[in-house]
ROSE-4610 file (N, C-alpha, C; in Angstrom, 1 decimal, always signed):
// ROSE-4610
residu = [X/X/X/X/X/X/X/X/X/X/X/X/X/X/X/X/X/X/X/X/X/X/X/X/X/X/X/X/X/X/X/X/X/X/X/X/X/X/X/X/X/X/X/X/X/X/X/X/X/X/X/X/X/X/X/X/X/X/X/X/X/X/X/X/X/X/X/X/X/X/X/X/X/X/X/X/X/X/X/X/X/X/X/X/X/X/X/X/X/X/X/X/X/X/X/X/X/X/X/X/X/X/X/X/X/X/X/X/X/X/X/X/X/X/X/X/X/X/X/X/X/X/X/X/X/X/X/X/X/X/X/X/X/X/X/X/X/X/X/X/X/X/X/X/X/X/X/X/X/X/X/X/X/X/X/X/X/X/X/X/X/X/X/X/X/X/X/X/X/X/X/X/X/X/X/X/X/X/X/X/X/X/X/X/X/X/X/X/X/X/X/X/X/X/X/X/X/X/X/X/X/X/X/X/X/X/X/X/X/X/X/X/X/X/X/X/X/X/X/X/X/X/X/X/X/X/X/X/X/X/X/X/X/X/X/X/X/X/X/X/X/X/X/X/X/X/X/X/X/X/X/X/X/X/X/X/X/X/X/X/X/X/X/X/X/X/X/X/X/X/X/X/X/X/X/X/X/X/X/X/X/X/X/X/X/X/X/X/X/X/X/X/X/X/X/X/X/X/X/X/X/X/X/X/X/X/X/X/X/X/X/X/X/X/X/X/X/X/X/X/X/X/X/X/X/X/X/X/X/X/X/X/X/X/X/X/X/X/X/X/X/X/X/X/X/X/X/X/X/X/X]
num = [1/1/1/2/2/2/3/3/3/4/4/4/5/5/5/6/6/6/7/7/7/8/8/8/9/9/9/10/10/10/11/11/11/12/12/12/13/13/13/14/14/14/15/15/15/16/16/16/17/17/17/18/18/18/19/19/19/20/20/20/21/21/21/22/22/22/23/23/23/24/24/24/25/25/25/26/26/26/27/27/27/28/28/28/29/29/29/30/30/30/31/31/31/32/32/32/33/33/33/34/34/34/35/35/35/36/36/36/37/37/37/38/38/38/39/39/39/40/40/40/41/41/41/42/42/42/43/43/43/44/44/44/45/45/45/46/46/46/47/47/47/48/48/48/49/49/49/50/50/50/51/51/51/52/52/52/53/53/53/54/54/54/55/55/55/56/56/56/57/57/57/58/58/58/59/59/59/60/60/60/61/61/61/62/62/62/63/63/63/64/64/64/65/65/65/66/66/66/67/67/67/68/68/68/69/69/69/70/70/70/71/71/71/72/72/72/73/73/73/74/74/74/75/75/75/76/76/76/77/77/77/78/78/78/79/79/79/80/80/80/81/81/81/82/82/82/83/83/83/84/84/84/85/85/85/86/86/86/87/87/87/88/88/88/89/89/89/90/90/90/91/91/91/92/92/92/93/93/93/94/94/94/95/95/95/96/96/96/97/97/97/98/98/98/99/99/99/100/100/100/101/101/101/102/102/102/103/103/103/104/104/104/105/105/105/106/106/106/107/107/107/108/108/108/109/109/109/110/110/110/111/111/111/112/112/112/113/113/113/114/114/114/115/115/115/116/116/116/117/117/117]
x = [+4.0/+4.3/+2.9/+2.6/+1.4/+1.4/+0.3/+0.2/+1.1/+1.1/+1.9/+3.3/+3.7/+5.2/+5.6/+4.8/+5.1/+5.2/+4.3/+4.3/+5.6/+6.0/+7.3/+8.5/+8.5/+9.6/+9.5/+8.4/+8.3/+8.5/+8.9/+9.2/+8.1/+7.0/+5.9/+6.3/+6.1/+6.4/+5.2/+4.9/+3.7/+3.5/+4.6/+4.5/+4.0/+4.5/+4.1/+2.6/+2.2/+0.8/-0.1/+0.3/-0.5/-0.5/+0.6/+0.6/-0.5/-0.7/-1.6/-3.1/-3.3/-4.7/-4.7/-3.8/-3.7/-3.6/-2.8/-2.5/-3.7/-4.7/-5.9/-5.6/-5.1/-4.7/-5.8/-7.0/-8.2/-8.5/-8.4/-8.7/-7.7/-6.4/-5.3/-5.5/-5.8/-6.1/-7.3/-8.3/-9.5/-9.1/-8.3/-7.8/-6.9/-6.1/-5.4/-6.3/-7.4/-8.3/-9.0/-9.3/-9.9/-8.9/-7.6/-6.6/-6.7/-6.7/-6.8/-8.0/-9.2/-10.4/-10.3/-9.7/-9.6/-8.7/-7.6/-6.7/-7.4/-8.1/-8.8/-10.0/-10.7/-11.9/-11.5/-10.4/-10.0/-8.5/-8.0/-6.6/-6.0/-4.8/-4.1/-3.4/-3.7/-3.1/-2.0/-1.0/+0.1/-0.4/-1.5/-2.0/-2.5/-2.9/-3.4/-2.3/-1.1/+0.0/+0.2/-0.5/-0.3/-1.4/-2.4/-3.5/-3.0/-3.7/-3.3/-3.6/-4.7/-5.1/-5.0/-4.0/-3.9/-4.2/-5.3/-5.8/-6.4/-7.2/-7.8/-6.7/-5.7/-4.6/-3.9/-3.6/-3.0/-3.7/-5.1/-5.9/-5.9/-5.9/-5.9/-4.5/-3.4/-2.1/-2.0/-2.6/-2.6/-3.3/-4.5/-5.3/-4.5/-3.9/-3.1/-1.9/-1.3/-0.1/-0.6/-1.7/-2.2/-2.5/-3.2/-3.6/-2.4/-1.4/-0.3/+0.6/+0.5/+1.2/+0.6/-0.7/-1.5/-1.3/-1.1/-1.0/+0.5/+1.4/+2.8/+3.3/+2.7/+3.2/+4.3/+5.4/+6.5/+7.0/+7.2/+7.7/+6.7/+5.5/+4.5/+4.3/+4.3/+4.2/+5.3/+6.5/+7.6/+7.5/+7.1/+7.0/+5.8/+4.7/+3.5/+3.8/+4.6/+5.0/+5.8/+6.8/+7.6/+6.9/+6.0/+5.1/+4.3/+3.7/+2.8/+3.6/+4.8/+5.6/+5.9/+6.2/+6.5/+5.3/+4.1/+2.9/+2.6/+2.7/+2.5/+3.5/+4.7/+5.7/+5.5/+4.5/+4.2/+5.1/+5.6/+6.5/+5.9/+4.9/+4.3/+5.1/+6.1/+6.9/+7.8/+8.5/+9.3/+8.3/+7.2/+6.2/+5.7/+5.5/+5.0/+6.1/+7.4/+8.5/+8.6/+8.4/+8.4/+7.2/+6.1/+4.9/+5.1/+5.9/+6.2/+7.0/+7.7/+8.5/+7.6/+6.6/+5.7/+4.7/+4.2/+3.1/+3.4/+4.6/+4.9/+5.0/+5.6/+5.7/+4.3/+3.5/+2.1/+1.3/+1.5/+0.8/+1.3/+2.6/+3.1/+2.5/+2.4/+1.8/+0.3/-0.4/-1.8/-2.0/-1.2/-1.3/-1.2/-0.2/+0.0/-1.2/-1.8/-3.0/-4.1/-4.4/-5.5/-5.3/-4.1/-3.8/-4.0/-3.9/-4.1/-5.5/-6.4/-7.8/-8.5]
y = [-7.5/-8.1/-8.2/-9.3/-9.5/-8.8/-8.6/-7.9/-8.5/-9.7/-10.3/-10.2/-10.4/-10.2/-8.8/-7.8/-6.4/-6.0/-6.5/-6.2/-6.7/-7.9/-8.5/-7.5/-6.9/-6.0/-4.7/-4.5/-3.4/-3.7/-5.0/-5.4/-6.1/-6.4/-7.1/-8.6/-9.2/-10.6/-11.4/-11.5/-12.1/-13.6/-14.4/-15.8/-15.8/-15.0/-15.0/-14.6/-13.6/-13.2/-14.3/-15.0/-16.1/-17.2/-17.5/-18.5/-18.2/-16.9/-16.5/-16.8/-16.9/-17.2/-18.6/-19.5/-20.9/-21.0/-20.0/-20.1/-19.6/-19.1/-18.6/-17.3/-17.3/-16.1/-15.1/-15.6/-14.7/-14.0/-14.7/-14.1/-13.0/-13.4/-12.4/-11.1/-11.3/-10.1/-9.3/-10.0/-9.3/-8.5/-9.1/-8.4/-7.2/-7.3/-6.2/-5.1/-5.4/-4.4/-3.8/-4.5/-4.0/-3.0/-3.3/-2.4/-1.1/-1.1/+0.1/+0.9/+0.2/+0.9/+1.5/+0.8/+1.4/+2.6/+2.6/+3.8/+5.0/+4.7/+5.8/+6.3/+5.5/+6.0/+6.9/+6.5/+7.3/+7.5/+8.3/+8.5/+9.2/+8.9/+9.6/+10.8/+12.0/+13.2/+13.7/+14.4/+14.8/+15.8/+16.6/+17.5/+16.7/+15.5/+14.7/+14.6/+14.7/+14.6/+15.9/+16.9/+18.2/+18.5/+17.5/+17.7/+17.5/+18.2/+18.0/+16.6/+16.1/+14.7/+13.8/+12.9/+12.0/+10.5/+10.4/+9.1/+8.4/+9.1/+8.6/+8.2/+9.0/+8.8/+7.5/+7.3/+6.2/+4.9/+5.0/+3.8/+3.5/+4.5/+4.4/+3.8/+4.2/+3.7/+2.2/+2.0/+0.6/-0.4/+0.1/-0.7/-1.0/+0.1/-0.1/-0.9/-0.8/-1.7/-3.1/-3.4/-4.8/-5.3/-4.4/-4.8/-5.1/-4.2/-4.4/-5.6/-5.8/-7.0/-8.3/-8.3/-9.5/-9.8/-8.8/-8.9/-9.0/-8.9/-9.0/-7.9/-6.7/-5.5/-4.9/-5.6/-5.4/-3.9/-3.2/-1.9/-1.0/-1.1/-0.3/-0.8/-2.1/-2.6/-2.1/-2.2/-1.7/-0.3/+0.6/+2.0/+2.3/+1.6/+1.9/+1.4/+0.3/-0.2/+0.8/+1.4/+2.4/+3.7/+4.1/+5.3/+5.1/+3.9/+3.6/+3.7/+3.1/+3.2/+4.7/+5.5/+6.9/+7.6/+7.3/+7.9/+7.5/+6.2/+5.7/+6.3/+6.6/+7.2/+8.7/+9.3/+10.7/+11.5/+11.0/+11.7/+11.8/+12.7/+12.8/+13.5/+14.3/+15.0/+14.0/+13.1/+12.1/+11.1/+10.9/+10.0/+10.7/+12.0/+12.7/+12.7/+12.8/+12.8/+11.5/+10.4/+9.1/+8.8/+9.4/+9.3/+10.0/+11.0/+11.7/+10.7/+9.8/+8.8/+7.7/+7.3/+6.2/+6.5/+7.7/+8.0/+7.7/+8.1/+7.8/+6.3/+5.6/+4.1/+3.5/+4.0/+3.5/+3.8/+5.0/+5.4/+4.5/+4.2/+3.4/+2.0/+1.4/+0.1/+0.1/+1.1/+1.2/+1.4/+2.2/+2.4/+1.1/+0.3/-1.1/-1.9/-2.0/-2.8/-2.4/-1.1/-0.5/-0.7/-0.6/-0.8/-2.2/-3.2/-4.6/-5.1/-4.2/-4.6/-5.1]
z = [-21.3/-20.0/-19.2/-18.6/-17.9/-16.5/-15.9/-14.6/-13.6/-13.3/-12.2/-12.5/-13.7/-14.1/-13.9/-14.3/-14.1/-12.7/-11.9/-10.4/-9.8/-10.2/-9.7/-10.0/-11.1/-11.5/-10.6/-9.9/-9.0/-7.5/-7.3/-6.0/-5.2/-5.9/-5.3/-5.3/-4.1/-4.0/-4.4/-5.7/-6.2/-5.8/-5.8/-5.3/-3.9/-3.0/-1.6/-1.5/-2.3/-2.4/-2.8/-3.9/-4.4/-3.3/-2.6/-1.6/-0.5/-0.2/+0.8/+0.4/-0.9/-1.4/-2.1/-1.6/-2.0/-3.6/-4.1/-5.6/-6.5/-5.9/-6.7/-7.4/-8.6/-9.3/-9.4/-9.8/-9.9/-8.6/-7.5/-6.2/-5.9/-6.2/-5.9/-6.7/-8.0/-8.8/-8.3/-7.9/-7.4/-6.1/-5.3/-4.1/-4.4/-5.5/-5.9/-6.3/-7.1/-7.5/-6.2/-5.2/-4.0/-3.3/-3.4/-2.8/-3.5/-4.9/-5.7/-5.3/-5.2/-4.8/-3.4/-2.5/-1.1/-1.1/-1.9/-1.9/-2.6/-3.7/-4.4/-3.7/-2.9/-2.2/-1.0/-0.4/+0.8/+0.8/-0.1/-0.2/+1.0/+1.3/+2.4/+1.7/+2.3/+1.8/+2.7/+2.1/+2.9/+4.0/+3.8/+4.8/+6.0/+5.8/+7.0/+8.1/+7.7/+8.7/+9.5/+9.1/+9.8/+10.8/+10.9/+11.8/+13.3/+14.2/+15.6/+16.1/+15.6/+16.0/+14.8/+14.8/+13.6/+14.0/+14.8/+15.1/+13.9/+13.2/+12.0/+10.9/+10.8/+9.9/+10.3/+11.6/+12.1/+11.7/+11.9/+11.6/+10.1/+9.3/+7.8/+7.4/+7.9/+7.6/+8.1/+9.3/+9.8/+8.8/+8.3/+7.4/+6.1/+5.5/+4.3/+4.5/+5.7/+6.0/+6.0/+6.6/+6.6/+5.2/+4.4/+3.1/+2.2/+2.2/+1.4/+1.9/+3.2/+3.7/+3.2/+3.3/+2.9/+1.4/+0.6/-0.8/-1.2/-0.2/-0.4/-1.4/-1.3/-2.0/-1.1/-1.2/-0.2/-0.1/-1.2/-1.1/-0.3/-0.5/+0.2/+1.6/+1.8/+3.1/+4.1/+3.6/+4.4/+4.8/+3.8/+4.1/+5.0/+4.7/+5.6/+7.0/+7.2/+8.5/+9.2/+8.5/+9.1/+9.5/+8.6/+8.8/+10.1/+10.1/+11.3/+12.6/+12.6/+13.8/+14.2/+13.2/+13.5/+14.0/+13.5/+14.0/+15.4/+15.6/+17.0/+18.0/+17.6/+18.4/+18.5/+17.9/+17.9/+17.1/+15.9/+15.0/+13.6/+13.5/+12.2/+11.1/+11.5/+10.5/+9.7/+10.3/+9.5/+8.8/+9.4/+8.7/+7.4/+7.5/+6.3/+5.2/+5.6/+4.7/+4.0/+4.7/+4.1/+3.2/+3.6/+2.8/+1.4/+1.4/+0.1/-0.8/-0.3/-1.0/-1.4/-0.5/-0.8/-1.9/-2.0/-2.9/-4.4/-4.9/-6.3/-6.5/-5.6/-5.7/-5.8/-4.8/-4.8/-6.1/-6.6/-7.8/-9.0/-9.1/-10.1/-10.1/-8.9/-8.7/-9.0/-8.6/-8.9/-10.4/-11.0/-12.5/-13.2/-12.7/-13.3/-13.2/-12.0/-11.8/-12.6/-12.7/-13.5/-15.0/-15.4/-16.9/-17.3/-16.4/-16.8/-16.6/-16.2/-16.0/-17.2]
C-alpha cells in the first residue's frame, strides 16, 4: 500500500490535504515530512502538562493543531483542537489525559510517513 492510501486508512483526509496544495502530491508529501520533523525536534511530553506555566505548551499545541489541520490529518487535528481548548480554559489535567490518547495515534501516523520515505 502506498503512503497516501495508508494514511487514508488512518483517518487522514488525503484528498482535502491535496486540495490545499492544488493537487501537488510532492509538495503534500514534503509537508508531511516537515510535520514529522517538527514533532521529532520538539515533542510534547506528558510532563509538560504538569508545569505551573503552560504558555509554551499552549503555543506548541496551537502550532501542531494548525499543521495537522492544514495537512488534513483529521484524527490529530481534532484532538489537538480539543487539547488547545482545554489548555486555554485552564484545564491541563483533562488535556493531558487526551494527550495520552493522541500520542499513539500520532506515532502510528509518523511511522507510516517515515516508512514510506
